[in-house]
N, CA, C and O of each residue as an XYZ file, in Angstrom:
308
protein
N     243.720     27.879   -105.136
C     243.517     29.313   -105.093
C     242.218     29.625   -104.341
O     242.233     30.442   -103.421
N     241.111     29.005   -104.702
C     239.841     29.216   -104.019
C     239.598     28.084   -103.030
O     240.061     26.963   -103.238
N     238.884     28.372   -101.972
C     238.595     27.292   -101.027
C     237.695     26.235   -101.663
O     236.935     26.502   -102.594
N     237.814     25.048   -101.131
C     237.031     23.934   -101.679
C     235.542     24.057   -101.373
O     234.716     23.467   -102.069
N     235.197     24.811   -100.349
C     233.795     24.907    -99.960
C     233.090     26.115   -100.587
O     232.080     26.584   -100.063
N     233.614     26.609   -101.692
C     233.004     27.743   -102.394
C     231.692     27.293   -103.024
O     231.672     26.306   -103.759
N     230.587     28.001   -102.750
C     229.309     27.589   -103.334
C     229.290     27.838   -104.847
O     230.011     28.691   -105.365
N     228.464     27.087   -105.518
C     228.349     27.303   -106.961
C     227.518     28.556   -107.213
O     226.539     28.805   -106.509
N     227.896     29.329   -108.198
C     227.223     30.574   -108.580
C     227.066     31.554   -107.408
O     225.938     31.921   -107.081
N     228.151     31.984   -106.772
C     228.022     32.896   -105.637
C     227.458     34.259   -106.031
O     226.811     34.917   -105.216
N     227.696     34.688   -107.267
C     227.172     35.979   -107.704
C     225.652     35.945   -107.822
O     224.967     36.876   -107.399
N     225.141     34.887   -108.388
C     223.679     34.761   -108.525
C     223.010     34.666   -107.154
O     221.954     35.258   -106.932
N     223.627     33.923   -106.240
C     223.055     33.795   -104.903
C     223.091     35.128   -104.160
O     222.154     35.462   -103.436
N     224.164     35.884   -104.337
C     224.248     37.202   -103.702
C     223.225     38.161   -104.281
O     222.602     38.928   -103.547
N     223.047     38.121   -105.602
C     222.049     38.983   -106.238
C     220.650     38.622   -105.766
O     219.829     39.505   -105.521
N     220.373     37.327   -105.636
C     219.064     36.892   -105.152
C     218.829     37.381   -103.719
O     217.736     37.844   -103.393
N     219.846     37.278   -102.868
C     219.715     37.743   -101.493
C     219.510     39.257   -101.443
O     218.711     39.754   -100.650
N     220.228     39.981   -102.288
C     220.097     41.442   -102.299
C     218.728     41.881   -102.789
O     218.206     42.901   -102.340
N     218.146     41.126   -103.701
C     216.858     41.500   -104.272
C     215.664     40.951   -103.489
O     214.522     41.301   -103.785
N     215.912     40.102   -102.502
C     214.797     39.545   -101.725
C     214.888     39.968   -100.265
O     214.204     40.906    -99.854
N     215.702     39.310    -99.492
C     215.711     39.552    -98.043
C     216.412     40.851    -97.650
O     216.079     41.428    -96.615
N     217.359     41.323    -98.435
C     218.110     42.526    -98.077
C     217.651     43.765    -98.820
O     218.310     44.802    -98.742
N     216.544     43.691    -99.535
C     216.103     44.821   -100.354
C     215.784     46.041    -99.499
O     216.077     47.166    -99.903
N     215.196     45.842    -98.338
C     214.872     46.971    -97.468
C     216.111     47.718    -97.022
O     216.116     48.948    -97.002
N     217.164     46.995    -96.663
C     218.418     47.627    -96.251
C     219.047     48.400    -97.399
O     219.569     49.497    -97.204
N     218.998     47.835    -98.578
C     219.549     48.506    -99.761
C     218.789     49.800   -100.040
O     219.392     50.837   -100.314
N     217.456     49.729    -99.967
C     216.632     50.917   -100.219
C     216.854     51.989    -99.160
O     216.963     53.172    -99.482
N     216.922     51.578    -97.899
C     217.145     52.545    -96.823
C     218.502     53.220    -96.964
O     218.612     54.435    -96.797
N     219.520     52.451    -97.267
C     220.847     53.029    -97.455
C     220.880     54.001    -98.621
O     221.508     55.056    -98.535
N     220.211     53.653    -99.703
C     220.158     54.544   -100.860
C     219.389     55.824   -100.533
O     219.751     56.908   -100.992
N     218.329     55.692    -99.742
C     217.563     56.869    -99.328
C     218.411     57.801    -98.470
O     218.358     59.019    -98.644
N     219.189     57.246    -97.551
C     220.048     58.071    -96.693
C     221.069     58.807    -97.542
O     221.295     60.000    -97.338
N     221.687     58.118    -98.486
C     222.679     58.761    -99.349
C     222.025     59.863   -100.178
O     222.611     60.932   -100.345
N     220.829     59.624   -100.697
C     220.130     60.639   -101.497
C     219.782     61.859   -100.657
O     219.911     62.990   -101.126
N     219.343     61.644    -99.420
C     219.019     62.769    -98.539
C     220.266     63.580    -98.233
O     220.227     64.810    -98.270
N     221.372     62.912    -97.931
C     222.629     63.618    -97.634
C     223.094     64.408    -98.852
O     223.554     65.541    -98.710
N     222.981     63.832   -100.040
C     223.393     64.548   -101.250
C     222.501     65.759   -101.512
O     222.987     66.791   -101.975
N     221.211     65.648   -101.224
C     220.301     66.778   -101.401
C     220.646     67.903   -100.428
O     220.721     69.068   -100.817
N     220.854     67.548    -99.166
C     221.224     68.554    -98.166
C     222.548     69.199    -98.541
O     222.720     70.410    -98.402
N     223.481     68.385    -99.018
C     224.779     68.913    -99.422
C     224.633     69.919   -100.569
O     225.290     70.960   -100.565
N     223.791     69.617   -101.533
C     223.586     70.532   -102.656
C     222.930     71.832   -102.215
O     223.306     72.910   -102.675
N     221.949     71.728   -101.324
C     221.273     72.930   -100.825
C     222.242     73.808   -100.052
O     222.297     75.020   -100.257
N     223.006     73.187    -99.161
C     223.954     73.969    -98.349
C     225.046     74.550    -99.227
O     225.463     75.690    -99.025
N     225.515     73.778   -100.200
C     226.548     74.303   -101.094
C     226.029     75.521   -101.865
O     226.777     76.468   -102.107
N     224.742     75.496   -102.253
C     224.137     76.620   -102.959
C     224.179     77.882   -102.091
O     224.507     78.963   -102.580
N     223.847     77.743   -100.806
C     223.845     78.906    -99.914
C     225.239     79.282    -99.443
O     225.512     80.460    -99.212
N     226.122     78.309    -99.297
C     227.476     78.594    -98.831
C     228.251     79.396    -99.868
O     229.106     80.204    -99.506
N     227.973     79.194   -101.127
C     228.677     79.929   -102.174
C     228.416     81.430   -102.079
O     229.183     82.229   -102.617
N     227.357     81.809   -101.411
C     227.040     83.225   -101.273
C     227.670     83.863   -100.043
O     227.562     85.073    -99.846
N     228.333     83.047    -99.206
C     229.008     83.587    -98.028
C     230.333     84.230    -98.430
O     230.961     83.835    -99.412
N     230.744     85.227    -97.651
C     231.998     85.901    -97.940
C     233.195     85.207    -97.288
O     234.317     85.325    -97.781
N     232.970     84.487    -96.189
C     234.051     83.887    -95.430
C     234.423     82.528    -96.031
O     233.637     81.581    -95.984
N     235.620     82.448    -96.592
C     236.065     81.210    -97.237
C     236.312     80.089    -96.237
O     236.121     78.919    -96.570
N     236.735     80.422    -95.010
C     237.017     79.397    -94.007
C     235.732     78.649    -93.647
O     235.731     77.420    -93.570
N     234.655     79.373    -93.429
C     233.382     78.739    -93.101
C     232.913     77.891    -94.265
O     232.391     76.796    -94.060
N     233.088     78.371    -95.462
C     232.674     77.639    -96.652
C     233.419     76.306    -96.750
O     232.807     75.264    -96.983
N     234.720     76.344    -96.575
C     235.525     75.130    -96.682
C     235.180     74.153    -95.569
O     235.105     72.948    -95.811
N     234.969     74.648    -94.355
C     234.622     73.773    -93.228
C     233.280     73.088    -93.449
O     233.149     71.895    -93.176
N     232.302     73.803    -93.928
C     230.987     73.212    -94.166
C     231.036     72.177    -95.284
O     230.431     71.111    -95.175
N     231.746     72.487    -96.343
C     231.861     71.533    -97.442
C     232.597     70.283    -96.989
O     232.214     69.172    -97.356
N     233.655     70.453    -96.190
C     234.395     69.309    -95.671
C     233.510     68.450    -94.772
O     233.538     67.223    -94.863
N     232.727     69.087    -93.907
C     231.837     68.359    -93.012
C     230.800     67.567    -93.809
O     230.520     66.411    -93.492
N     230.239     68.183    -94.830
C     229.249     67.491    -95.660
C     229.873     66.338    -96.436
O     229.237     65.300    -96.618
N     231.102     66.507    -96.890
C     231.791     65.415    -97.575
C     232.012     64.233    -96.630
O     231.869     63.078    -97.031
N     232.359     64.527    -95.378
C     232.555     63.460    -94.396
C     231.251     62.724    -94.114
O     231.238     61.495    -94.040
N     230.161     63.459    -93.957
C     228.868     62.824    -93.704
C     228.456     61.966    -94.891
O     227.970     60.849    -94.713
N     228.646     62.478    -96.094
C     228.286     61.712    -97.277
C     229.150     60.459    -97.405
O     228.639     59.393    -97.748
N     230.438     60.572    -97.135
C     231.320     59.405    -97.206
C     230.915     58.352    -96.184
O     230.914     57.158    -96.485
N     230.568     58.795    -94.968
C     230.132     57.849    -93.935
C     228.837     57.157    -94.348
O     228.695     55.948    -94.164
N     227.905     57.905    -94.897
C     226.631     57.311    -95.326
C     226.866     56.302    -96.444
O     226.257     55.233    -96.441
N     227.731     56.618    -97.392
C     228.019     55.686    -98.476
C     228.761     54.453    -97.962
O     228.536     53.343    -98.446
N     229.656     54.649    -96.970
C     230.377     53.517    -96.386
C     229.405     52.554    -95.710
O     229.465     51.345    -95.931
N     228.514     53.095    -94.888
C     227.553     52.236    -94.199
C     226.563     51.607    -95.175
O     226.050     50.515    -94.931
N     226.301     52.293    -96.268
C     225.401     51.745    -97.277
C     226.024     50.513    -97.944
O     225.324     49.543    -98.236
N     227.321     50.552    -98.181
C     227.978     49.393    -98.800
C     228.103     48.241    -97.826
O     228.200     47.089    -98.249
N     228.104     48.520    -96.528
C     228.230     47.466    -95.514
C     226.889     46.914    -95.059
O     226.853     45.933    -94.316
N     225.787     47.518    -95.485
C     224.463     47.075    -95.028
C     224.075     45.757    -95.641
O     222.992     45.242    -95.363
């Protein structure tokens, strides 16, 4: 089922790599996601006061796409 060349304790080794050499990438990705979520909340607050529903839906959709892209790249970093 598993390949013969599977290292022992792959989870521990991955956690060690994430907490040492890849910590900067993890932090940067988390910062980008937090910034996008903050901007999304601010814009959503102001968009709710607009009368035009089409503009509201388009802006929310655009922000959802940006947030999804940021989270996708964060998981791949």
